[in-house]
Chimera marker file (.cmm) of the C-alpha trace (Angstrom):
<marker_set name="trace">
<marker id="1" x="17.935" y="26.727" z="2.810" r="1" g="1" b="0" radius="0.5"/>
<marker id="2" x="16.865" y="27.644" z="6.339" r="1" g="1" b="0" radius="0.5"/>
<marker id="3" x="14.587" y="25.312" z="8.253" r="1" g="1" b="0" radius="0.5"/>
<marker id="4" x="10.935" y="26.177" z="7.912" r="1" g="1" b="0" radius="0.5"/>
<marker id="5" x="7.598" y="24.512" z="7.650" r="1" g="1" b="0" radius="0.5"/>
<marker id="6" x="7.142" y="22.741" z="4.335" r="1" g="1" b="0" radius="0.5"/>
<marker id="7" x="3.917" y="23.941" z="2.703" r="1" g="1" b="0" radius="0.5"/>
<marker id="8" x="2.317" y="21.052" z="0.840" r="1" g="1" b="0" radius="0.5"/>
<marker id="9" x="-0.887" y="21.029" z="-1.191" r="1" g="1" b="0" radius="0.5"/>
<marker id="10" x="-2.685" y="18.088" z="-2.736" r="1" g="1" b="0" radius="0.5"/>
<marker id="11" x="-5.405" y="17.998" z="-5.387" r="1" g="1" b="0" radius="0.5"/>
<marker id="12" x="-7.153" y="15.281" z="-7.334" r="1" g="1" b="0" radius="0.5"/>
<marker id="13" x="-7.565" y="17.313" z="-10.511" r="1" g="1" b="0" radius="0.5"/>
<marker id="14" x="-10.060" y="14.853" z="-12.065" r="1" g="1" b="0" radius="0.5"/>
<marker id="15" x="-8.318" y="15.250" z="-15.454" r="1" g="1" b="0" radius="0.5"/>
<marker id="16" x="-9.089" y="18.975" z="-15.386" r="1" g="1" b="0" radius="0.5"/>
<marker id="17" x="-12.796" y="18.335" z="-15.371" r="1" g="1" b="0" radius="0.5"/>
<marker id="18" x="-15.456" y="20.418" z="-13.706" r="1" g="1" b="0" radius="0.5"/>
<marker id="19" x="-18.105" y="19.144" z="-11.330" r="1" g="1" b="0" radius="0.5"/>
<marker id="20" x="-20.498" y="18.115" z="-12.628" r="1" g="1" b="0" radius="0.5"/>
<marker id="21" x="-18.431" y="16.972" z="-15.629" r="1" g="1" b="0" radius="0.5"/>
<marker id="22" x="-18.924" y="18.761" z="-18.937" r="1" g="1" b="0" radius="0.5"/>
<marker id="23" x="-17.278" y="19.205" z="-22.313" r="1" g="1" b="0" radius="0.5"/>
<marker id="24" x="-14.574" y="21.729" z="-21.398" r="1" g="1" b="0" radius="0.5"/>
<marker id="25" x="-11.517" y="21.024" z="-19.272" r="1" g="1" b="0" radius="0.5"/>
<marker id="26" x="-9.779" y="23.422" z="-16.891" r="1" g="1" b="0" radius="0.5"/>
<marker id="27" x="-6.546" y="21.612" z="-16.063" r="1" g="1" b="0" radius="0.5"/>
<marker id="28" x="-4.162" y="24.471" z="-16.828" r="1" g="1" b="0" radius="0.5"/>
<marker id="29" x="-6.228" y="26.898" z="-14.753" r="1" g="1" b="0" radius="0.5"/>
<marker id="30" x="-6.380" y="24.407" z="-11.863" r="1" g="1" b="0" radius="0.5"/>
<marker id="31" x="-2.615" y="23.956" z="-11.876" r="1" g="1" b="0" radius="0.5"/>
<marker id="32" x="-1.967" y="27.687" z="-12.039" r="1" g="1" b="0" radius="0.5"/>
<marker id="33" x="-4.207" y="28.163" z="-8.981" r="1" g="1" b="0" radius="0.5"/>
<marker id="34" x="-2.715" y="25.407" z="-6.833" r="1" g="1" b="0" radius="0.5"/>
<marker id="35" x="0.887" y="26.412" z="-7.559" r="1" g="1" b="0" radius="0.5"/>
<marker id="36" x="0.480" y="30.094" z="-6.623" r="1" g="1" b="0" radius="0.5"/>
<marker id="37" x="1.553" y="31.556" z="-3.315" r="1" g="1" b="0" radius="0.5"/>
<marker id="38" x="4.185" y="30.242" z="-0.970" r="1" g="1" b="0" radius="0.5"/>
<marker id="39" x="3.819" y="26.524" z="-1.697" r="1" g="1" b="0" radius="0.5"/>
<marker id="40" x="6.812" y="24.177" z="-1.579" r="1" g="1" b="0" radius="0.5"/>
<marker id="41" x="5.319" y="20.886" z="-2.799" r="1" g="1" b="0" radius="0.5"/>
<marker id="42" x="2.144" y="20.043" z="-4.725" r="1" g="1" b="0" radius="0.5"/>
<marker id="43" x="0.847" y="16.473" z="-5.031" r="1" g="1" b="0" radius="0.5"/>
<marker id="44" x="-1.477" y="15.875" z="-7.989" r="1" g="1" b="0" radius="0.5"/>
<marker id="45" x="-3.620" y="12.897" z="-8.846" r="1" g="1" b="0" radius="0.5"/>
<marker id="46" x="-5.641" y="11.934" z="-11.952" r="1" g="1" b="0" radius="0.5"/>
<marker id="47" x="-3.567" y="13.799" z="-14.505" r="1" g="1" b="0" radius="0.5"/>
<marker id="48" x="-3.940" y="12.895" z="-18.172" r="1" g="1" b="0" radius="0.5"/>
<marker id="49" x="-0.645" y="11.651" z="-19.630" r="1" g="1" b="0" radius="0.5"/>
<marker id="50" x="-0.619" y="14.391" z="-22.283" r="1" g="1" b="0" radius="0.5"/>
<marker id="51" x="-0.407" y="17.026" z="-19.525" r="1" g="1" b="0" radius="0.5"/>
<marker id="52" x="2.885" y="15.778" z="-18.067" r="1" g="1" b="0" radius="0.5"/>
<marker id="53" x="4.965" y="17.659" z="-20.657" r="1" g="1" b="0" radius="0.5"/>
<marker id="54" x="3.239" y="20.928" z="-19.676" r="1" g="1" b="0" radius="0.5"/>
<marker id="55" x="3.394" y="20.824" z="-15.870" r="1" g="1" b="0" radius="0.5"/>
<marker id="56" x="6.633" y="22.759" z="-15.415" r="1" g="1" b="0" radius="0.5"/>
<marker id="57" x="5.654" y="25.493" z="-17.878" r="1" g="1" b="0" radius="0.5"/>
<marker id="58" x="2.178" y="25.889" z="-16.374" r="1" g="1" b="0" radius="0.5"/>
<marker id="59" x="3.352" y="25.963" z="-12.734" r="1" g="1" b="0" radius="0.5"/>
<marker id="60" x="6.970" y="27.148" z="-12.710" r="1" g="1" b="0" radius="0.5"/>
<marker id="61" x="7.822" y="24.146" z="-10.506" r="1" g="1" b="0" radius="0.5"/>
<marker id="62" x="9.962" y="21.030" z="-10.981" r="1" g="1" b="0" radius="0.5"/>
<marker id="63" x="7.770" y="18.070" z="-11.931" r="1" g="1" b="0" radius="0.5"/>
<marker id="64" x="8.237" y="14.411" z="-11.022" r="1" g="1" b="0" radius="0.5"/>
<marker id="65" x="5.558" y="12.174" z="-12.568" r="1" g="1" b="0" radius="0.5"/>
<marker id="66" x="4.472" y="8.586" z="-12.100" r="1" g="1" b="0" radius="0.5"/>
<marker id="67" x="2.306" y="6.882" z="-14.720" r="1" g="1" b="0" radius="0.5"/>
<marker id="68" x="-0.456" y="4.723" z="-13.270" r="1" g="1" b="0" radius="0.5"/>
<marker id="69" x="-2.006" y="3.789" z="-16.613" r="1" g="1" b="0" radius="0.5"/>
<marker id="70" x="-0.431" y="4.539" z="-20.004" r="1" g="1" b="0" radius="0.5"/>
<marker id="71" x="-2.527" y="6.025" z="-22.825" r="1" g="1" b="0" radius="0.5"/>
<marker id="72" x="-4.364" y="3.656" z="-25.139" r="1" g="1" b="0" radius="0.5"/>
<marker id="73" x="-3.454" y="5.692" z="-28.234" r="1" g="1" b="0" radius="0.5"/>
<marker id="74" x="-0.429" y="7.870" z="-29.062" r="1" g="1" b="0" radius="0.5"/>
<marker id="75" x="-0.402" y="10.855" z="-26.707" r="1" g="1" b="0" radius="0.5"/>
<marker id="76" x="-1.285" y="13.615" z="-29.255" r="1" g="1" b="0" radius="0.5"/>
<marker id="77" x="-4.218" y="11.599" z="-30.611" r="1" g="1" b="0" radius="0.5"/>
<marker id="78" x="-5.505" y="10.611" z="-27.170" r="1" g="1" b="0" radius="0.5"/>
<marker id="79" x="-5.306" y="14.270" z="-26.054" r="1" g="1" b="0" radius="0.5"/>
<marker id="80" x="-7.230" y="15.442" z="-29.118" r="1" g="1" b="0" radius="0.5"/>
<marker id="81" x="-9.980" y="12.847" z="-28.649" r="1" g="1" b="0" radius="0.5"/>
<marker id="82" x="-10.281" y="13.597" z="-24.929" r="1" g="1" b="0" radius="0.5"/>
<marker id="83" x="-10.631" y="17.328" z="-25.590" r="1" g="1" b="0" radius="0.5"/>
<marker id="84" x="-13.672" y="16.649" z="-27.797" r="1" g="1" b="0" radius="0.5"/>
<marker id="85" x="-15.610" y="16.039" z="-24.571" r="1" g="1" b="0" radius="0.5"/>
<marker id="86" x="-13.588" y="16.146" z="-21.345" r="1" g="1" b="0" radius="0.5"/>
<marker id="87" x="-16.490" y="14.964" z="-19.183" r="1" g="1" b="0" radius="0.5"/>
<marker id="88" x="-17.294" y="11.965" z="-21.329" r="1" g="1" b="0" radius="0.5"/>
<marker id="89" x="-13.824" y="10.630" z="-22.143" r="1" g="1" b="0" radius="0.5"/>
<marker id="90" x="-11.734" y="11.652" z="-19.089" r="1" g="1" b="0" radius="0.5"/>
<marker id="91" x="-8.942" y="9.029" z="-18.966" r="1" g="1" b="0" radius="0.5"/>
<marker id="92" x="-10.432" y="6.479" z="-21.384" r="1" g="1" b="0" radius="0.5"/>
<marker id="93" x="-7.842" y="7.189" z="-24.073" r="1" g="1" b="0" radius="0.5"/>
<marker id="94" x="-5.336" y="9.506" z="-22.417" r="1" g="1" b="0" radius="0.5"/>
<marker id="95" x="-4.199" y="7.326" z="-19.504" r="1" g="1" b="0" radius="0.5"/>
<marker id="96" x="-3.622" y="8.528" z="-15.982" r="1" g="1" b="0" radius="0.5"/>
<marker id="97" x="-0.718" y="9.755" z="-13.860" r="1" g="1" b="0" radius="0.5"/>
<marker id="98" x="0.220" y="11.315" z="-10.559" r="1" g="1" b="0" radius="0.5"/>
<marker id="99" x="2.805" y="14.065" z="-10.216" r="1" g="1" b="0" radius="0.5"/>
<marker id="100" x="4.655" y="15.858" z="-7.473" r="1" g="1" b="0" radius="0.5"/>
<marker id="101" x="5.654" y="19.462" z="-8.132" r="1" g="1" b="0" radius="0.5"/>
<marker id="102" x="8.480" y="21.035" z="-6.135" r="1" g="1" b="0" radius="0.5"/>
<marker id="103" x="9.471" y="24.690" z="-5.910" r="1" g="1" b="0" radius="0.5"/>
<marker id="104" x="12.785" y="25.268" z="-7.726" r="1" g="1" b="0" radius="0.5"/>
<marker id="105" x="14.752" y="26.402" z="-4.665" r="1" g="1" b="0" radius="0.5"/>
<marker id="106" x="14.423" y="22.913" z="-3.139" r="1" g="1" b="0" radius="0.5"/>
<marker id="107" x="16.546" y="19.945" z="-4.115" r="1" g="1" b="0" radius="0.5"/>
<marker id="108" x="14.483" y="16.934" z="-5.136" r="1" g="1" b="0" radius="0.5"/>
<marker id="109" x="15.265" y="13.265" z="-5.691" r="1" g="1" b="0" radius="0.5"/>
<marker id="110" x="12.829" y="10.979" z="-7.492" r="1" g="1" b="0" radius="0.5"/>
<marker id="111" x="12.474" y="7.796" z="-5.417" r="1" g="1" b="0" radius="0.5"/>
<marker id="112" x="10.202" y="6.052" z="-7.913" r="1" g="1" b="0" radius="0.5"/>
<marker id="113" x="6.790" y="4.563" z="-7.412" r="1" g="1" b="0" radius="0.5"/>
<marker id="114" x="5.117" y="1.371" z="-6.316" r="1" g="1" b="0" radius="0.5"/>
<marker id="115" x="1.818" y="-0.192" z="-7.258" r="1" g="1" b="0" radius="0.5"/>
<marker id="116" x="-0.492" y="-0.173" z="-4.246" r="1" g="1" b="0" radius="0.5"/>
<marker id="117" x="-3.582" y="-1.739" z="-5.821" r="1" g="1" b="0" radius="0.5"/>
<marker id="118" x="-4.217" y="-5.469" z="-6.023" r="1" g="1" b="0" radius="0.5"/>
<marker id="119" x="-3.510" y="-7.128" z="-9.349" r="1" g="1" b="0" radius="0.5"/>
<marker id="120" x="-6.576" y="-7.207" z="-11.560" r="1" g="1" b="0" radius="0.5"/>
<marker id="121" x="-7.953" y="-3.911" z="-10.220" r="1" g="1" b="0" radius="0.5"/>
<marker id="122" x="-7.433" y="-0.471" z="-11.724" r="1" g="1" b="0" radius="0.5"/>
<marker id="123" x="-3.728" y="0.258" z="-11.242" r="1" g="1" b="0" radius="0.5"/>
<marker id="124" x="-3.039" y="2.692" z="-8.410" r="1" g="1" b="0" radius="0.5"/>
<marker id="125" x="0.427" y="3.885" z="-7.447" r="1" g="1" b="0" radius="0.5"/>
<marker id="126" x="2.224" y="5.714" z="-4.701" r="1" g="1" b="0" radius="0.5"/>
<marker id="127" x="5.114" y="7.820" z="-5.916" r="1" g="1" b="0" radius="0.5"/>
<marker id="128" x="7.759" y="9.242" z="-3.632" r="1" g="1" b="0" radius="0.5"/>
<marker id="129" x="10.396" y="11.954" z="-3.597" r="1" g="1" b="0" radius="0.5"/>
<marker id="130" x="13.015" y="13.189" z="-1.162" r="1" g="1" b="0" radius="0.5"/>
<marker id="131" x="13.023" y="16.967" z="-0.660" r="1" g="1" b="0" radius="0.5"/>
<marker id="132" x="16.179" y="18.774" z="0.474" r="1" g="1" b="0" radius="0.5"/>
<marker id="133" x="17.873" y="15.451" z="1.176" r="1" g="1" b="0" radius="0.5"/>
<marker id="134" x="15.759" y="14.727" z="4.256" r="1" g="1" b="0" radius="0.5"/>
<marker id="135" x="11.992" y="14.824" z="3.791" r="1" g="1" b="0" radius="0.5"/>
<marker id="136" x="10.097" y="11.969" z="2.119" r="1" g="1" b="0" radius="0.5"/>
<marker id="137" x="6.867" y="12.968" z="0.372" r="1" g="1" b="0" radius="0.5"/>
<marker id="138" x="4.525" y="10.263" z="-0.877" r="1" g="1" b="0" radius="0.5"/>
<marker id="139" x="1.705" y="10.916" z="-3.334" r="1" g="1" b="0" radius="0.5"/>
<marker id="140" x="-1.015" y="8.344" z="-3.799" r="1" g="1" b="0" radius="0.5"/>
<marker id="141" x="-4.374" y="7.985" z="-5.431" r="1" g="1" b="0" radius="0.5"/>
<marker id="142" x="-6.206" y="5.167" z="-3.679" r="1" g="1" b="0" radius="0.5"/>
<marker id="143" x="-9.358" y="3.393" z="-4.793" r="1" g="1" b="0" radius="0.5"/>
<marker id="144" x="-12.540" y="4.894" z="-3.383" r="1" g="1" b="0" radius="0.5"/>
<marker id="145" x="-14.632" y="1.807" z="-2.745" r="1" g="1" b="0" radius="0.5"/>
<marker id="146" x="-16.924" y="3.075" z="0.013" r="1" g="1" b="0" radius="0.5"/>
<marker id="147" x="-18.830" y="-0.227" z="0.082" r="1" g="1" b="0" radius="0.5"/>
<marker id="148" x="-15.558" y="-2.098" z="0.566" r="1" g="1" b="0" radius="0.5"/>
<marker id="149" x="-13.404" y="0.072" z="2.868" r="1" g="1" b="0" radius="0.5"/>
<marker id="150" x="-10.856" y="-2.714" z="3.223" r="1" g="1" b="0" radius="0.5"/>
<marker id="151" x="-9.699" y="-1.995" z="-0.363" r="1" g="1" b="0" radius="0.5"/>
<marker id="152" x="-8.591" y="1.641" z="0.123" r="1" g="1" b="0" radius="0.5"/>
<marker id="153" x="-7.387" y="0.779" z="3.637" r="1" g="1" b="0" radius="0.5"/>
<marker id="154" x="-5.015" y="-1.853" z="2.188" r="1" g="1" b="0" radius="0.5"/>
<marker id="155" x="-3.797" y="0.554" z="-0.521" r="1" g="1" b="0" radius="0.5"/>
<marker id="156" x="-3.070" y="3.293" z="1.999" r="1" g="1" b="0" radius="0.5"/>
<marker id="157" x="-1.221" y="0.789" z="4.179" r="1" g="1" b="0" radius="0.5"/>
<marker id="158" x="0.918" y="-0.283" z="1.193" r="1" g="1" b="0" radius="0.5"/>
<marker id="159" x="1.695" y="3.373" z="0.425" r="1" g="1" b="0" radius="0.5"/>
<marker id="160" x="2.653" y="3.988" z="4.050" r="1" g="1" b="0" radius="0.5"/>
<marker id="161" x="4.936" y="0.928" z="4.067" r="1" g="1" b="0" radius="0.5"/>
<marker id="162" x="6.608" y="2.171" z="0.858" r="1" g="1" b="0" radius="0.5"/>
<marker id="163" x="7.256" y="5.632" z="2.328" r="1" g="1" b="0" radius="0.5"/>
<marker id="164" x="8.517" y="4.230" z="5.608" r="1" g="1" b="0" radius="0.5"/>
<marker id="165" x="10.835" y="1.827" z="3.778" r="1" g="1" b="0" radius="0.5"/>
<marker id="166" x="12.311" y="4.778" z="1.865" r="1" g="1" b="0" radius="0.5"/>
<marker id="167" x="12.648" y="6.890" z="5.008" r="1" g="1" b="0" radius="0.5"/>
<marker id="168" x="14.527" y="4.207" z="6.918" r="1" g="1" b="0" radius="0.5"/>
<marker id="169" x="14.782" y="3.914" z="10.693" r="1" g="1" b="0" radius="0.5"/>
<marker id="170" x="15.657" y="7.577" z="11.326" r="1" g="1" b="0" radius="0.5"/>
<link id1="1" id2="2" r="1" g="1" b="0" radius="0.2"/>
<link id1="2" id2="3" r="1" g="1" b="0" radius="0.2"/>
<link id1="3" id2="4" r="1" g="1" b="0" radius="0.2"/>
<link id1="4" id2="5" r="1" g="1" b="0" radius="0.2"/>
<link id1="5" id2="6" r="1" g="1" b="0" radius="0.2"/>
<link id1="6" id2="7" r="1" g="1" b="0" radius="0.2"/>
<link id1="7" id2="8" r="1" g="1" b="0" radius="0.2"/>
<link id1="8" id2="9" r="1" g="1" b="0" radius="0.2"/>
<link id1="9" id2="10" r="1" g="1" b="0" radius="0.2"/>
<link id1="10" id2="11" r="1" g="1" b="0" radius="0.2"/>
<link id1="11" id2="12" r="1" g="1" b="0" radius="0.2"/>
<link id1="12" id2="13" r="1" g="1" b="0" radius="0.2"/>
<link id1="13" id2="14" r="1" g="1" b="0" radius="0.2"/>
<link id1="14" id2="15" r="1" g="1" b="0" radius="0.2"/>
<link id1="15" id2="16" r="1" g="1" b="0" radius="0.2"/>
<link id1="16" id2="17" r="1" g="1" b="0" radius="0.2"/>
<link id1="17" id2="18" r="1" g="1" b="0" radius="0.2"/>
<link id1="18" id2="19" r="1" g="1" b="0" radius="0.2"/>
<link id1="19" id2="20" r="1" g="1" b="0" radius="0.2"/>
<link id1="20" id2="21" r="1" g="1" b="0" radius="0.2"/>
<link id1="21" id2="22" r="1" g="1" b="0" radius="0.2"/>
<link id1="22" id2="23" r="1" g="1" b="0" radius="0.2"/>
<link id1="23" id2="24" r="1" g="1" b="0" radius="0.2"/>
<link id1="24" id2="25" r="1" g="1" b="0" radius="0.2"/>
<link id1="25" id2="26" r="1" g="1" b="0" radius="0.2"/>
<link id1="26" id2="27" r="1" g="1" b="0" radius="0.2"/>
<link id1="27" id2="28" r="1" g="1" b="0" radius="0.2"/>
<link id1="28" id2="29" r="1" g="1" b="0" radius="0.2"/>
<link id1="29" id2="30" r="1" g="1" b="0" radius="0.2"/>
<link id1="30" id2="31" r="1" g="1" b="0" radius="0.2"/>
<link id1="31" id2="32" r="1" g="1" b="0" radius="0.2"/>
<link id1="32" id2="33" r="1" g="1" b="0" radius="0.2"/>
<link id1="33" id2="34" r="1" g="1" b="0" radius="0.2"/>
<link id1="34" id2="35" r="1" g="1" b="0" radius="0.2"/>
<link id1="35" id2="36" r="1" g="1" b="0" radius="0.2"/>
<link id1="36" id2="37" r="1" g="1" b="0" radius="0.2"/>
<link id1="37" id2="38" r="1" g="1" b="0" radius="0.2"/>
<link id1="38" id2="39" r="1" g="1" b="0" radius="0.2"/>
<link id1="39" id2="40" r="1" g="1" b="0" radius="0.2"/>
<link id1="40" id2="41" r="1" g="1" b="0" radius="0.2"/>
<link id1="41" id2="42" r="1" g="1" b="0" radius="0.2"/>
<link id1="42" id2="43" r="1" g="1" b="0" radius="0.2"/>
<link id1="43" id2="44" r="1" g="1" b="0" radius="0.2"/>
<link id1="44" id2="45" r="1" g="1" b="0" radius="0.2"/>
<link id1="45" id2="46" r="1" g="1" b="0" radius="0.2"/>
<link id1="46" id2="47" r="1" g="1" b="0" radius="0.2"/>
<link id1="47" id2="48" r="1" g="1" b="0" radius="0.2"/>
<link id1="48" id2="49" r="1" g="1" b="0" radius="0.2"/>
<link id1="49" id2="50" r="1" g="1" b="0" radius="0.2"/>
<link id1="50" id2="51" r="1" g="1" b="0" radius="0.2"/>
<link id1="51" id2="52" r="1" g="1" b="0" radius="0.2"/>
<link id1="52" id2="53" r="1" g="1" b="0" radius="0.2"/>
<link id1="53" id2="54" r="1" g="1" b="0" radius="0.2"/>
<link id1="54" id2="55" r="1" g="1" b="0" radius="0.2"/>
<link id1="55" id2="56" r="1" g="1" b="0" radius="0.2"/>
<link id1="56" id2="57" r="1" g="1" b="0" radius="0.2"/>
<link id1="57" id2="58" r="1" g="1" b="0" radius="0.2"/>
<link id1="58" id2="59" r="1" g="1" b="0" radius="0.2"/>
<link id1="59" id2="60" r="1" g="1" b="0" radius="0.2"/>
<link id1="60" id2="61" r="1" g="1" b="0" radius="0.2"/>
<link id1="61" id2="62" r="1" g="1" b="0" radius="0.2"/>
<link id1="62" id2="63" r="1" g="1" b="0" radius="0.2"/>
<link id1="63" id2="64" r="1" g="1" b="0" radius="0.2"/>
<link id1="64" id2="65" r="1" g="1" b="0" radius="0.2"/>
<link id1="65" id2="66" r="1" g="1" b="0" radius="0.2"/>
<link id1="66" id2="67" r="1" g="1" b="0" radius="0.2"/>
<link id1="67" id2="68" r="1" g="1" b="0" radius="0.2"/>
<link id1="68" id2="69" r="1" g="1" b="0" radius="0.2"/>
<link id1="69" id2="70" r="1" g="1" b="0" radius="0.2"/>
<link id1="70" id2="71" r="1" g="1" b="0" radius="0.2"/>
<link id1="71" id2="72" r="1" g="1" b="0" radius="0.2"/>
<link id1="72" id2="73" r="1" g="1" b="0" radius="0.2"/>
<link id1="73" id2="74" r="1" g="1" b="0" radius="0.2"/>
<link id1="74" id2="75" r="1" g="1" b="0" radius="0.2"/>
<link id1="75" id2="76" r="1" g="1" b="0" radius="0.2"/>
<link id1="76" id2="77" r="1" g="1" b="0" radius="0.2"/>
<link id1="77" id2="78" r="1" g="1" b="0" radius="0.2"/>
<link id1="78" id2="79" r="1" g="1" b="0" radius="0.2"/>
<link id1="79" id2="80" r="1" g="1" b="0" radius="0.2"/>
<link id1="80" id2="81" r="1" g="1" b="0" radius="0.2"/>
<link id1="81" id2="82" r="1" g="1" b="0" radius="0.2"/>
<link id1="82" id2="83" r="1" g="1" b="0" radius="0.2"/>
<link id1="83" id2="84" r="1" g="1" b="0" radius="0.2"/>
<link id1="84" id2="85" r="1" g="1" b="0" radius="0.2"/>
<link id1="85" id2="86" r="1" g="1" b="0" radius="0.2"/>
<link id1="86" id2="87" r="1" g="1" b="0" radius="0.2"/>
<link id1="87" id2="88" r="1" g="1" b="0" radius="0.2"/>
<link id1="88" id2="89" r="1" g="1" b="0" radius="0.2"/>
<link id1="89" id2="90" r="1" g="1" b="0" radius="0.2"/>
<link id1="90" id2="91" r="1" g="1" b="0" radius="0.2"/>
<link id1="91" id2="92" r="1" g="1" b="0" radius="0.2"/>
<link id1="92" id2="93" r="1" g="1" b="0" radius="0.2"/>
<link id1="93" id2="94" r="1" g="1" b="0" radius="0.2"/>
<link id1="94" id2="95" r="1" g="1" b="0" radius="0.2"/>
<link id1="95" id2="96" r="1" g="1" b="0" radius="0.2"/>
<link id1="96" id2="97" r="1" g="1" b="0" radius="0.2"/>
<link id1="97" id2="98" r="1" g="1" b="0" radius="0.2"/>
<link id1="98" id2="99" r="1" g="1" b="0" radius="0.2"/>
<link id1="99" id2="100" r="1" g="1" b="0" radius="0.2"/>
<link id1="100" id2="101" r="1" g="1" b="0" radius="0.2"/>
<link id1="101" id2="102" r="1" g="1" b="0" radius="0.2"/>
<link id1="102" id2="103" r="1" g="1" b="0" radius="0.2"/>
<link id1="103" id2="104" r="1" g="1" b="0" radius="0.2"/>
<link id1="104" id2="105" r="1" g="1" b="0" radius="0.2"/>
<link id1="105" id2="106" r="1" g="1" b="0" radius="0.2"/>
<link id1="106" id2="107" r="1" g="1" b="0" radius="0.2"/>
<link id1="107" id2="108" r="1" g="1" b="0" radius="0.2"/>
<link id1="108" id2="109" r="1" g="1" b="0" radius="0.2"/>
<link id1="109" id2="110" r="1" g="1" b="0" radius="0.2"/>
<link id1="110" id2="111" r="1" g="1" b="0" radius="0.2"/>
<link id1="111" id2="112" r="1" g="1" b="0" radius="0.2"/>
<link id1="112" id2="113" r="1" g="1" b="0" radius="0.2"/>
<link id1="113" id2="114" r="1" g="1" b="0" radius="0.2"/>
<link id1="114" id2="115" r="1" g="1" b="0" radius="0.2"/>
<link id1="115" id2="116" r="1" g="1" b="0" radius="0.2"/>
<link id1="116" id2="117" r="1" g="1" b="0" radius="0.2"/>
<link id1="117" id2="118" r="1" g="1" b="0" radius="0.2"/>
<link id1="118" id2="119" r="1" g="1" b="0" radius="0.2"/>
<link id1="119" id2="120" r="1" g="1" b="0" radius="0.2"/>
<link id1="120" id2="121" r="1" g="1" b="0" radius="0.2"/>
<link id1="121" id2="122" r="1" g="1" b="0" radius="0.2"/>
<link id1="122" id2="123" r="1" g="1" b="0" radius="0.2"/>
<link id1="123" id2="124" r="1" g="1" b="0" radius="0.2"/>
<link id1="124" id2="125" r="1" g="1" b="0" radius="0.2"/>
<link id1="125" id2="126" r="1" g="1" b="0" radius="0.2"/>
<link id1="126" id2="127" r="1" g="1" b="0" radius="0.2"/>
<link id1="127" id2="128" r="1" g="1" b="0" radius="0.2"/>
<link id1="128" id2="129" r="1" g="1" b="0" radius="0.2"/>
<link id1="129" id2="130" r="1" g="1" b="0" radius="0.2"/>
<link id1="130" id2="131" r="1" g="1" b="0" radius="0.2"/>
<link id1="131" id2="132" r="1" g="1" b="0" radius="0.2"/>
<link id1="132" id2="133" r="1" g="1" b="0" radius="0.2"/>
<link id1="133" id2="134" r="1" g="1" b="0" radius="0.2"/>
<link id1="134" id2="135" r="1" g="1" b="0" radius="0.2"/>
<link id1="135" id2="136" r="1" g="1" b="0" radius="0.2"/>
<link id1="136" id2="137" r="1" g="1" b="0" radius="0.2"/>
<link id1="137" id2="138" r="1" g="1" b="0" radius="0.2"/>
<link id1="138" id2="139" r="1" g="1" b="0" radius="0.2"/>
<link id1="139" id2="140" r="1" g="1" b="0" radius="0.2"/>
<link id1="140" id2="141" r="1" g="1" b="0" radius="0.2"/>
<link id1="141" id2="142" r="1" g="1" b="0" radius="0.2"/>
<link id1="142" id2="143" r="1" g="1" b="0" radius="0.2"/>
<link id1="143" id2="144" r="1" g="1" b="0" radius="0.2"/>
<link id1="144" id2="145" r="1" g="1" b="0" radius="0.2"/>
<link id1="145" id2="146" r="1" g="1" b="0" radius="0.2"/>
<link id1="146" id2="147" r="1" g="1" b="0" radius="0.2"/>
<link id1="147" id2="148" r="1" g="1" b="0" radius="0.2"/>
<link id1="148" id2="149" r="1" g="1" b="0" radius="0.2"/>
<link id1="149" id2="150" r="1" g="1" b="0" radius="0.2"/>
<link id1="150" id2="151" r="1" g="1" b="0" radius="0.2"/>
<link id1="151" id2="152" r="1" g="1" b="0" radius="0.2"/>
<link id1="152" id2="153" r="1" g="1" b="0" radius="0.2"/>
<link id1="153" id2="154" r="1" g="1" b="0" radius="0.2"/>
<link id1="154" id2="155" r="1" g="1" b="0" radius="0.2"/>
<link id1="155" id2="156" r="1" g="1" b="0" radius="0.2"/>
<link id1="156" id2="157" r="1" g="1" b="0" radius="0.2"/>
<link id1="157" id2="158" r="1" g="1" b="0" radius="0.2"/>
<link id1="158" id2="159" r="1" g="1" b="0" radius="0.2"/>
<link id1="159" id2="160" r="1" g="1" b="0" radius="0.2"/>
<link id1="160" id2="161" r="1" g="1" b="0" radius="0.2"/>
<link id1="161" id2="162" r="1" g="1" b="0" radius="0.2"/>
<link id1="162" id2="163" r="1" g="1" b="0" radius="0.2"/>
<link id1="163" id2="164" r="1" g="1" b="0" radius="0.2"/>
<link id1="164" id2="165" r="1" g="1" b="0" radius="0.2"/>
<link id1="165" id2="166" r="1" g="1" b="0" radius="0.2"/>
<link id1="166" id2="167" r="1" g="1" b="0" radius="0.2"/>
<link id1="167" id2="168" r="1" g="1" b="0" radius="0.2"/>
<link id1="168" id2="169" r="1" g="1" b="0" radius="0.2"/>
<link id1="169" id2="170" r="1" g="1" b="0" radius="0.2"/>
</marker_set>
């Protein structure tokens, strides 16, 4: 593949919910929108676990997922309960994940994920991939504690350290 600018998009999909939250979810439509056009990499946050099996079919892209919080109930049951009222249940039963989508003409290596939140807090992760053997992409969903900015600041710093460790000195 010739050198070119890597087009990257990122979206916290809020479990496919609308704003303000209501009963219906729009996750498939959101993913179809963000994956259209000339995009190379898409970073997604706040995905329900049940959606991970659908990402490649809905977007036509390779999917690498990282589970931040597993579902409380078996995936089909948690998905069914959540769909009763998307705005009310969100991730209560269905768990939560991040995913990185990569256009099929790129090579991709899953580099795993690392917890960036402090123990005892809601689990937040940074996942990482290597694209075309040379570019490290990190995807994180940090805590948004506006009254305590030191919390997201520490999480972002941990994510940065993880990505830099994977990238190495060069």
